[in-house]
C-alpha positions, 0 to 999 in steps of 0.5 A, a space after each residue: 570748477 565754477 561750481 565745486 569752488 561755490 560749493 566750498 565757498 557755501 558750505 564753509 559759510 553754512 558752516 561759520 554761522 553755524 560755528 559762531 551762533 554756538 560761540 554766541 550762544 551757549 549751545 549744548 554739543 549736541 545739537 550744535 553739531 547735528 546743526 553743523 552736519 545739517 547746514 552744510 548739508 542743506 548748502 551743498 544740497 541747495 547748490 548742487 540742485 541750482 547750478 545743476 546741469 
């Protein structure tokens, strides 16, 4: 249960950072969409590898 909550928090944090950067700078939608999904994937992968059982 702890791993799932940390996973959701990490993916939400990564998505929030990309959305804030997208609003702070004028990034095209094609680039911000790719960054959004890549950052969520990297966050999920790193958290699952860290908490590997």
